[in-house]
matplotlib code that plots the C-alpha trace (Angstrom):
import matplotlib.pyplot as plt

x = [-0.3, 1.4, 1.9, -0.6, -3.4, -2.4, -3.5, -7.2, -9.0, -10.4, -11.2, -10.6, -10.1, -9.0, -7.5, -4.2, -4.2, -7.6, -5.4, -2.5, -4.9, -6.4, -3.3, -2.1, -5.4, -4.6, -1.0, -1.7, -3.8, -0.9, -2.5, -0.2, -1.3, -0.5, -1.3, -1.6, -1.5, -0.5, 2.7, 1.0, -1.0, 2.4, 5.0, 2.5, 1.1, -2.4, -4.5, -8.2, -10.3, -8.9, -5.2, -5.6, -7.2, -5.3, -6.4, -6.3, -5.2, -4.4, -2.8, -5.5, -4.0, -4.8, -8.6, -10.3, -7.3, -8.4, -11.2, -12.9, -11.7]
y = [-0.2, 3.3, 5.8, 8.5, 5.8, 5.0, 8.1, 8.7, 12.4, 12.8, 16.4, 19.8, 23.1, 26.6, 27.2, 25.9, 26.2, 24.0, 21.3, 21.6, 20.9, 18.3, 16.7, 17.0, 15.3, 12.2, 11.7, 11.8, 8.7, 7.4, 7.9, 8.9, 12.2, 14.2, 17.6, 17.9, 21.6, 23.6, 24.6, 27.0, 29.2, 29.4, 30.0, 33.1, 34.1, 33.6, 31.2, 31.7, 30.5, 27.8, 28.4, 28.4, 24.9, 22.2, 18.6, 16.1, 12.7, 9.5, 6.1, 3.6, 1.1, 3.4, 3.0, 0.5, -0.6, 2.0, 2.1, 5.3, 6.1]
z = [0.4, -0.9, 1.9, 0.5, 0.6, 4.1, 5.9, 6.4, 6.9, 10.2, 10.1, 8.2, 9.7, 8.5, 12.2, 12.8, 16.1, 16.1, 14.1, 16.8, 19.5, 17.7, 16.9, 20.4, 22.2, 19.6, 20.2, 24.2, 23.4, 21.2, 17.8, 15.1, 13.5, 10.1, 9.7, 5.9, 3.7, 6.3, 4.7, 2.1, 4.6, 6.7, 3.7, 2.6, 6.4, 5.4, 7.5, 6.1, 3.5, 1.2, 1.6, 5.3, 5.2, 7.6, 7.4, 10.2, 9.1, 11.0, 9.7, 8.3, 10.8, 13.4, 12.7, 14.6, 16.6, 19.6, 21.8, 23.3, 26.5]

ax = plt.figure().add_subplot(projection="3d")
ax.plot(x, y, z, "-o")
ax.set_aspect("equal")
plt.show()
């Protein structure tokens, strides 16, 4: 399986701080997280609209392997 297909979208947000909070909460539970598309917003200093969109993704192997606490 290719690396690109092994990550599942959990959430999309236009707020980088919200994406970072989600990442912190998930990683605290031992869940691997990837923030995608955050580079464009940081590179040009614009964090609103489509350019500011951040995707929160997790490895597909993590889905179903965790129980809700």
